[in-house]
N, C-alpha and C positions, 0 to 999 in steps of 0.2 A: 683594173687596179685604181684605187683612189688614193692620191697623195694628200695628206692633210697638212696644211700650213696655216700659220696665223697671218692675219692681215698685215700689210706693210705699215710700219710706223714712220711717219715723215717728221723730221726735225729740221726746221728752217731757222737758223740763227738770225737774230735781228740785224746783226752787222751785215749779213749777206743780203737781206732784203733792202737795207738802206743803200747798199752798193748796187742794187739792181740785179743781183745774182739770183738765178732760179735754181730750183731743185732739179738735179739730174734725173732723167727718166730713161728707161730702156728705149732704144730706137725702134720705130715701127717699120716693119718690113714691107716690101711691095707685094703685088699680087702673087708673085711666085714664091713667097716665103714658105718654107717647109713648116707645116702646122706643128709637127713634133718639136722642131727646133724652137719655134716661137713659144710653145708651152714650156719648154725647158728654161728659156730665158726669163719668162714671167715667174716661174717657180724659183729660179735663182735670185731674182730681184727681191722676192718676198722674204727671203731668208736674211736680208740686210735692212739696216736702218738708213734712210736717205739723209745724208748730212752734206750741206753745201755751204761753206763759209770759209773765210780766212781765219784759221785758228789763231794766228798771231795778233789779229785785230779785234776779235770778239771779246766782250768783257767776261770776267770770271764766272758770273752767274750763268751766262749762256753756255760757256764751255763745260761747267759743272753739270748743267742740265743735260747737255749732249752726252757727256760721259754716263750719266744716270740712265738715259734712254737707251744707249747702246748696250749697257750692262743688262738692262731689263730685257732687251732682245736676246742677249746670250742666255739669260736665265730661262726665257720662254723656249728657246730652241733646245736647251738642255732638258727641260721638262718634256718637250715633245719627243726628244730622242729616248728618254727613259720610258715614256708611254709606248713608243713604237717597239722598243726592245722587250718590254713586258708583253706586248701583244704577240710578238714573234715567239717568245718563250711559251706562251699559252698555246699558240698554234702548233709549235713543235711538240708540246705535250699531247695535244689532240691527235697529231699524227702518230705518235708513239702508242697512244691508247688504241687507235684504230688498227695499227699494225698488230698489236697484241691480240685484239679481238679477232682479227682475220686469221691469225696463226692458230688461236685456240679452236676456232670453228673448223679450220682445215684439219686440225688434229682429230677432232671428233668425227669428221666426215671420213677420214682415213680409217679410223677404228670401225665405224659403221660399215664401211665398204667391205672390210674383211668379213663381217658378219652377214651382210647381204649376199656376198659371193657364196657363202656356205648355204644359204637358203636356195640359191639358184642350183647349186650342185645337188642338194637333197631333192629338189623338185625334179631334177633330171634323172637321178638314180632311182628314186622311189616316188613316182607320180602319185598325186593325191587320189586319183580314181582307183588305182590298184590297191591302195591302202584301204579305201572304203569297201571295195568288193571283197577283200580278204575277210572282212568281218562276218560275211554270210557263211563262211566255212567253220566258224567257231562252234564248239560243242554246246555252249550255253549262251543265253542272251546276256547274262551278267558280264561274261568276259567280253562279249561284243560291245556292250555299253561302255565298259571301261576303255576299250580301244577307241571307241567313237569319241569319248570325252578327251582322251589324250590327243587324238587327231585334231579335234576342234580347238583345243588349247594351243597346239603347235601352229595351227593356221592363224589364230588370233595373234600369237606372238610374232610370227613372221610378218603379218600385215602391219603390226605396230612398228616393227623394226624398219620396214620399208618406208612407212610414213615418216618416221623420225629422220631417216636418211634424206628424204625429199625436203623436209622442213629445214634441215641443216643446210642443204644446198641453197634454199631460198634465203636463209639467214646470211649465208656467205655472200650472195649477190648483193644484198642490202648493205652489208658491212663493207664490201669493196667500193660501193658507191660512196659511202661515208668516208672511206679511206682516200678516195680520189679527191673528194671535195676538201678534205683536211689538208692534203698535200698542196692543192691549188691555193688554198687560203694561206698556208705557210709560205709558199713562194711569194704571194702578194705581200705578206707581212714582212718578209725578208727585204723585198724591194723598198717598202716604205721605211724600214729601219735604216737601210743604206742611204736613202734620200735624206732622212732626218739627220744621219751622221754627217753627210756632206753639208747640210744646212748649218749644223752646229759648227763645223770646222770653218765655214765661211764667216759666220758671225764672230767666232773667236778671232779670226784673222783680221776682221774689220776693227774689232775692239782694240787689238794689239796695235794696229796701224794708227788708229786715232790717239791711243795712249802715247805712241811714239811722237806724234805731232805735239801733244800736250807737254811732253818732256822738253821738246825744243822750245816751246813757248815759255815754260818755266825757267829754262836756262837764260833766256833773254830778259825776262822780267827781273830775275834775281841779279843778273849782271847790271841791269839798270839801277837797281837799288844800291848796289855797291858803288856805282858811279856817283850817286847822289849823296852818299853817306856823309861826306864832309861839307857839301854845299847846303843840303837841306835834310838834316838828320830825321826830322819828323816825317817828311815825305818818304824817305828811304825806309823807315820803320813801317809806315803804312803799306808800302808796296810789298814788303816781306810778309806782313800780316795777311794781306789779301791773297797771297799765294798758298797760305796754310791749308785752305780748303782743297785746292788742287793737289797739294802734296798728300793730304789724307785720302783723297779719292784714288790717286795713283797707288798708294800703299795698300789699298784694299782690293786691288786686282786679284782675281782668282789665280791660283798657281798655274792653271793651264794657260790662261791669258798671259800671265807674266812670262811663262816659258816661251810662248809664241813671240811675245815682244822681244825677248832676249835674242831669239833666233833671227828676227827681222833686223834688229839693230846692231848685232854683234859685228858683222863684217863691215857695215857702214861706219860705225863708230871707231872700229879699230883702224880702218884705212884713214879716216879723218884724223884720228889721234896721231898716227904715224906721220902724216903730212904736217900736222901742227908742230909736233916735236922736232921734226927734221928741219922745218922751215922757220921755227920760232913763231908759228902762226903767220897767216898771210900778212905780209908787210904792208903798211899804208901806201897806196899808190902815189908815187911822187914824193915819198918820205913824209916826215912830220914837219909842218910849217906853223909858226905862230902868226896869227892874224890879229893886229891891234884892234881893240874895242874903242869906239869914239869917246867913251867916258873914262878910259883908263883900263889897264889890264889887257889881257889877250886871250884868244882861244886857239888851242893847238888842234889842227886838222890835217888831213892828208893833203899833200902838195897839189894834187890834181883838182881840189875844190877850193883851194885857198883864195884865189882871185874872186870867184863868184860870192864866196862868203864875205869877203871884204866889202864888195859892192853892196851886198844885202845890209850889212851893218851900217854902212854910210847912208843908204837910202832910208833906212828906218830912222836914223838920227835926224835926217833932214825933215822927216815927218813928225819929229818931236818925240820919238821913242828911242831912248838910249839903252841898248841891249849889250850884253856880253854872254858868257856861258862857259860850258865845259865840253870839250870835244874828245880828243884822243885820250885813251887810257892804256897804259903799258900792260900788256898781257902778263908780265912778270908779277904785277900786283895781284891778279886773279889767281895765278899759280900759287902764290904765297897763301892766299885765303883758302884755297882748296887743300893745301897741305895741313892747314890748321883745323879745318872743319871736316875733311873727308879722309885724310890719311896721306902717307908719304909714298905709297907704292905707285907704280906706273898706272895701274888700273884706277886707283883712287883719284889720281890727279887728272887723268886724261879721258877716262871712259865712264866711270861710275855715274849713274843718273844723279841729277841734282837733288832729287827727293830722298836719296839714300844718305845724304850728309846730314850732320847735326851742328848748326842749323842747315837747312837746304842751301846749297851753294852752286852757282852756275859753273859749267865746265869752261875752261879757258877757250877763247875763240868764239864764244857764243854771241858776243855783242858787236854791233856795228861800230861802237866806240873804239874797239881794239884795232879797227882798220882806219880810224880817223875819219869815218864817213858819216858820223852822227854827232849832233850837238844838242845839249840840254841848255836851252836859252834861259837867261836870268835877266831880271831888271832890279837894280839896286841890291844885288846879291841874293835875291830870292827867285826861285823858279817861277816861270809865268804860269798862269792858270786860265781856264776857260772864261770867256767874257771880258778879259782884260784887253787893254789897248794893244799890247804887244802880240797877244794871240790873234786878235782880229786882223792886225796888220799882216802877220805871217800867213794867216789863212788866205788872205787876198793876194799876197805877193811872193811868198816863198817859192812857189813853183817856177817863177821867172828866174830863180837862181839855182834851180835843180834840187830843191829840198821838198820833202813831203812829210806830213805829220803821221805819227802812229796813233790811231784812235785809242782813246782812254788815257793818253799821256800828252797833255797839251804842251808840255815843255820840250818833248822829244821830237826832233826833226832829223831825217836822214835822207840819203840819196835814193833809197828805195822804199821809204815808208815803214821800214822795219827797225 
């Protein structure tokens, strides 16, 4: 049996390469590895697209490309499944035709067998030699010649009947060989179709899982845009516009993939939503504390990080960089936005994917800001950008105060880089 699979497609996001991440490959077994198991593992890996990256840190273009490549893989697996199912249908049709041919020939043989049995009976009851000798007792040669002609015709007919019987038997043997081969081919085609179905299901599951991760990314990006709406409206609008491509890609998921995504996420989101609703979303550790900015104003953050954030702002000011920013955001604000853009039902507020809202809106609890563990830094009231003195200073020193940057957003720093 030959299992036909397309070559594996490798997608390595630039963010992963920059971070020194490598593409995951199947583990190579030792000398005692079962060849059948190893073959199965290789076949399984070839049904998937290899993607290794932090979905929350890669840029939109890379994520969109990964979505496209994974979808192309699902489409290819779907085409292979259709071809395998068509081949199976053809093989089953060949078996049916072979079965019909064998049955028809067997019917002919059964009919011929009745006739040949009668030939044998006649030969036993009236042997040909006696019929020939009886002609010498006839009164005239004319009658004898007629009997001879009849005997000759009967002999010829009997011989043809026996020849037809033997030919039918030979035909039956050939047809049974064809039947056996057709059945073997059908079994092989069935195995290939089952393998292609398994590959398709694996590819769909992978696409759904990746789409789920993209949904989480979308939640965080849109939540960040909401956070910046009052501080930097232009940047907030830019962030929302950048997510439009991802929203479009998610909304174009095949129904089968969307259904699988719903199955994967339903329990997780429901549990998370219940926890969020019951607990009012995870409270900022240590409560909400205002940290004064050296140039005036303050940043609200979780109490657990208030002191290191204060030291960071002081150290930056001593280096000639006066920063402030926006930290904690009350989840009630996001709930209000969800009610407006998504609906007022429990599902609409807490569970519905961001891409289903108009405009797309993050679910409550998706942002580190809602836990007071993220800060959007500003200088002079504007968010900082790449290449600026504030960004360069944070890049060099923020880790000393427990903060990491989210790639793609130079202004956003959090306790886990998200």
